VEXDREN-2710 file (C-alpha; in Angstrom, 1 decimal):
% VEXDREN-2710
k/r/px/py/pz
1/MET/143.3/65.8/128.7
2/THR/141.0/65.8/125.7
3/ASP/140.5/68.6/123.2
4/SER/137.3/70.5/123.4
5/PRO/134.8/69.7/120.7
6/ASP/135.0/71.9/117.6
7/ASN/132.3/74.6/117.8
8/SER/133.5/76.7/114.8
9/ALA/130.3/75.9/112.9
10/GLN/128.3/77.3/115.8
11/MET/130.5/80.4/116.1
12/ALA/130.2/81.1/112.3
13/SER/126.4/80.5/112.2
14/ALA/124.2/83.5/111.2
15/ALA/122.0/82.6/114.1
16/PHE/124.9/83.3/116.6
17/ARG/125.5/86.8/115.3
18/LEU/124.4/89.6/117.5
19/PRO/121.1/90.8/115.8
20/ALA/122.4/94.4/115.6
21/MET/125.5/93.1/113.6
22/ASP/123.5/90.8/111.3
23/GLN/122.9/92.8/108.1
24/GLU/121.1/89.9/106.5
25/PHE/118.7/89.7/109.4
26/LEU/118.2/93.5/109.6
27/LEU/117.4/93.7/105.9
28/GLY/114.9/90.8/106.0
29/ASP/111.1/91.2/105.7
30/SER/110.5/90.6/109.4
31/MET/112.6/93.7/110.3
32/ARG/110.8/96.2/108.0
33/GLY/109.2/97.9/111.0
34/VAL/112.5/98.2/112.7
35/ARG/114.1/99.7/109.6
36/PHE/111.2/102.2/109.5
37/LEU/111.8/103.1/113.1
38/LEU/115.5/103.6/112.5
39/GLU/114.8/106.0/109.6
40/TYR/112.7/108.0/112.0
41/ALA/115.0/107.9/114.9
42/LYS/118.3/108.8/113.2
43/ALA/117.0/111.9/111.6
44/GLU/115.1/112.9/114.7
45/GLU/118.1/112.6/116.9
46/ARG/120.3/114.9/114.7
47/LEU/117.5/117.4/114.1
48/ARG/117.1/117.8/117.9
49/ALA/120.9/118.0/118.4
50/TRP/120.9/121.0/116.0
51/GLY/117.9/122.6/117.7
52/VAL/115.8/122.5/114.5
53/ARG/112.4/123.3/116.1
54/SER/110.6/124.2/112.9
55/THR/111.2/124.3/109.2
56/VAL/110.0/126.0/106.0
57/VAL/109.8/123.2/103.4
58/VAL/110.6/123.9/99.7
59/PHE/109.6/121.6/97.0
60/GLY/110.2/121.8/93.2
61/SER/111.7/120.2/90.2
62/ALA/115.1/118.5/90.4
63/ARG/115.7/119.5/86.8
64/ALA/115.9/123.3/87.1
65/ARG/119.4/124.7/86.7
66/PRO/121.1/128.1/87.4
67/ALA/121.7/130.5/84.5
68/GLY/124.5/129.4/82.3
69/VAL/124.3/125.7/83.0
70/PRO/123.2/123.6/80.1
71/THR/119.7/122.1/80.5
72/THR/116.8/120.7/78.5
73/PHE/114.4/121.8/81.2
74/GLY/112.9/124.8/79.5
75/PRO/113.1/128.6/79.5
76/ASN/111.9/129.2/83.0
77/GLY/114.2/126.8/84.9
78/ALA/116.9/129.4/85.6
79/ARG/114.4/131.9/86.8
80/TRP/112.8/129.5/89.2
81/TYR/116.2/128.4/90.4
82/GLU/117.2/131.9/91.2
83/GLU/113.9/132.7/93.0
84/ALA/114.2/129.6/95.1
85/ARG/117.8/130.6/95.9
86/ARG/116.7/134.1/96.9
87/PHE/113.9/132.7/98.9
88/GLY/116.2/130.3/100.8
89/MET/118.3/133.3/101.8
90/ILE/115.4/135.6/102.7
91/ALA/113.7/132.9/104.9
92/SER/116.9/132.1/106.6
93/GLN/117.7/135.7/107.4
94/ARG/114.2/136.7/108.6
95/GLY/112.7/133.5/109.9
96/GLY/114.9/132.5/112.8
97/ALA/117.3/130.0/111.4
98/LEU/120.3/132.2/112.1
99/THR/119.4/132.8/115.7
100/SER/119.0/130.4/118.6
101/ASP/116.1/130.7/121.0
102/HIS/117.4/128.8/124.0
103/GLY/119.1/126.4/121.6
104/GLN/116.2/126.2/119.2
105/ARG/116.1/127.4/115.6
106/ASP/112.9/128.2/113.7
107/ASN/111.9/128.2/110.0
108/VAL/115.0/126.3/108.9
109/ILE/115.0/125.6/105.2
110/ALA/114.2/121.9/104.5
111/THR/114.2/120.3/101.1
112/GLY/114.3/116.9/99.4
113/GLY/118.1/117.3/99.4
114/GLY/118.7/116.9/95.6
115/PRO/119.5/119.1/92.7
116/GLY/117.4/121.8/91.0
117/ILE/115.0/123.8/93.1
118/MET/116.1/121.8/96.2
119/GLU/119.7/122.8/95.6
120/ALA/118.7/126.4/95.1
121/ALA/116.9/126.7/98.4
122/ASN/119.7/125.0/100.3
123/ARG/122.2/127.2/98.5
124/GLY/120.4/130.4/99.6
125/ALA/120.3/129.3/103.2
126/ALA/124.1/128.5/103.0
127/GLU/124.8/131.9/101.5
128/ALA/122.9/133.4/104.5
129/GLY/125.2/131.5/106.8
130/ALA/122.3/129.4/108.1
131/PRO/121.9/125.6/108.5
132/SER/119.5/123.8/106.2
133/VAL/118.1/120.3/105.9
134/GLY/118.2/117.8/103.0
135/PHE/115.9/114.8/103.2
136/ASN/117.2/112.7/100.4
137/ILE/115.6/109.5/99.0
138/THR/117.3/106.5/97.5
139/LEU/116.2/106.2/93.8
140/PRO/117.4/104.1/90.9
141/HIS/118.8/107.1/88.9
142/GLU/118.5/110.1/91.1
143/GLN/119.7/111.4/93.5
144/GLU/122.9/112.5/95.2
145/PRO/122.7/115.2/97.8
146/ASN/123.4/118.7/96.7
147/ALA/126.5/120.5/98.0
148/TYR/124.6/123.1/100.0
149/SER/122.6/121.4/102.7
150/THR/124.3/121.2/106.1
151/PRO/126.3/118.0/106.0
152/ASP/125.2/116.9/109.5
153/LEU/121.6/117.6/108.4
154/THR/121.8/115.7/105.1
155/PHE/119.8/112.5/105.5
156/ARG/119.0/109.6/103.2
157/PHE/115.8/107.5/103.3
158/HIS/114.7/104.3/101.8
159/TYR/111.0/104.8/102.6
160/PHE/109.1/107.6/101.0
161/ALA/106.6/107.5/103.8
162/MET/109.2/108.2/106.5
163/ARG/110.8/110.9/104.4
164/LYS/107.4/112.6/104.0
165/MET/106.7/112.4/107.7
166/HIS/110.0/114.2/108.5
167/LEU/109.3/116.8/105.8
168/ALA/105.8/117.5/107.3
169/MET/106.2/117.1/111.1
170/ARG/108.3/120.3/111.7
171/ALA/106.9/122.4/108.8
172/ASN/105.8/125.9/109.7
173/GLY/105.2/126.6/106.0
174/LEU/105.4/125.1/102.6
175/VAL/106.6/126.6/99.3
176/VAL/106.1/124.7/96.1
177/PHE/107.9/125.7/92.9
178/PRO/107.0/124.2/89.5
179/GLY/107.8/120.6/89.2
180/GLY/106.6/117.2/88.0
181/PHE/105.1/114.0/89.5
182/GLY/107.3/114.1/92.6
183/THR/106.5/117.7/93.3
184/PHE/102.8/117.0/92.8
185/ASP/103.0/114.0/95.1
186/GLU/104.5/116.1/97.9
187/LEU/102.1/119.0/97.4
188/PHE/98.9/116.9/97.4
189/GLU/100.2/114.9/100.4
190/ILE/100.3/118.1/102.5
191/LEU/97.1/119.5/101.0
192/THR/95.3/116.2/102.0
193/LEU/96.7/116.3/105.5
194/ARG/95.5/119.9/105.8
195/GLN/92.1/119.2/104.2
196/THR/91.4/116.3/106.5
197/GLY/92.7/118.0/109.7
198/LYS/95.6/115.5/110.1
199/ALA/98.1/118.3/110.1
200/PRO/98.0/121.8/111.8
201/ALA/97.3/124.8/109.7
202/ILE/100.4/126.0/107.9
203/PRO/100.7/128.6/105.1
204/ILE/101.1/127.0/101.7
205/VAL/102.4/129.1/98.7
206/LEU/102.6/127.9/95.1
207/ALA/105.4/129.8/93.3
208/ASP/104.5/131.0/89.8
209/ARG/100.7/131.3/89.5
210/ALA/100.8/131.0/85.7
211/TYR/102.5/127.6/85.9
212/TRP/100.2/126.1/88.5
213/THR/96.9/127.4/87.0
214/SER/98.0/126.0/83.6
215/VAL/98.8/122.5/84.8
216/ILE/96.0/122.1/87.3
217/ASN/92.5/123.4/86.8
218/PHE/91.6/124.0/90.5
219/ASP/88.3/125.6/89.6
220/ALA/87.3/122.4/87.7
221/LEU/87.7/120.4/90.9
222/VAL/85.3/122.7/92.6
223/ASP/82.8/122.7/89.7
224/ALA/82.9/118.9/89.7
225/GLY/82.2/118.8/93.4
226/MET/85.5/117.1/94.1
227/VAL/86.6/119.7/96.6
228/LYS/84.9/122.6/98.3
229/ARG/85.5/126.2/97.2
230/ASP/86.9/126.8/100.7
231/ASP/89.5/124.1/100.1
232/LEU/91.2/126.4/97.6
233/ASP/91.9/128.7/100.5
234/LEU/94.4/126.2/101.8
235/PHE/97.0/127.7/99.5
236/GLY/98.0/130.9/97.8
237/PHE/100.2/132.0/94.9
238/ALA/103.3/134.3/94.6
239/ASP/105.6/135.0/91.7
240/ASP/109.0/136.0/93.2
241/ALA/111.0/135.4/96.4
242/GLU/109.9/138.5/98.2
243/ASP/106.3/137.9/97.4
244/ILE/106.6/134.3/98.5
245/TRP/107.9/135.4/101.9
246/ALA/105.3/138.1/102.2
247/ALA/102.5/135.6/101.4
248/LEU/103.8/133.1/104.0
249/VAL/103.9/135.8/106.7
250/GLU/100.4/137.1/105.7
251/ARG/99.0/133.6/105.9
252/GLY/100.4/133.1/109.4
253/LEU/104.0/131.9/109.3
254/PRO/105.1/132.0/112.9
255/LEU/108.1/134.3/113.4
256/PRO/110.5/134.5/116.3
257/HIS/110.0/137.2/118.9
258/ARG/112.5/140.0/118.5
259/LYS/113.7/142.1/121.4
260/GLY/113.5/145.9/121.2
END
């Protein structure tokens, strides 16, 4: 009886690995589309399991801090943080995140998952006893997830495009607090989708009129013919948490039907 030929080289070959177990293959260029699909499917599966039918998305600076925490952000950071926190609580209490409609929750707070304004909104939801979503992104220096988004709804994305898609696809409303390039990016992404009819009509509220009208001259865009005057009706302004909620409702935020 002769020994079988040695096939250890074949067994150890990368080609022989099951594709789903081959990280080098999965992280290669040819699998970029598959990785994109995985980022969609993983978050979608968990959101459905939690019955998250719709969200209220909150954007804003990652640099704002609560009162008493050292920061170089500026004098208004603590005020914006507190209003975002209050708004997260108000929206969760009144919007349907606390109650289940045949297993479905509405107007669940969703943020970019990081610190600052995002933390504040997730914190307010947690203090109301409601779930909230954190759509984190892998970045060189930022970010880690904040401690207030629901752990099972705390996601991490590599692709900005898929993160933006998840932020937009369940949104019943959008609230944008003061922020920098990332906040501008998210705001104008949604405004462009609305302006071009690629997304359904949702109420959009910019928190702190003084900030937004000082950093963006919206009227100049109209005067230069870059947008129509009617395009400025896509969003409104409010200056505190109660006014933000009222503005969302006035502009058509869908609310759950209440009995009695």
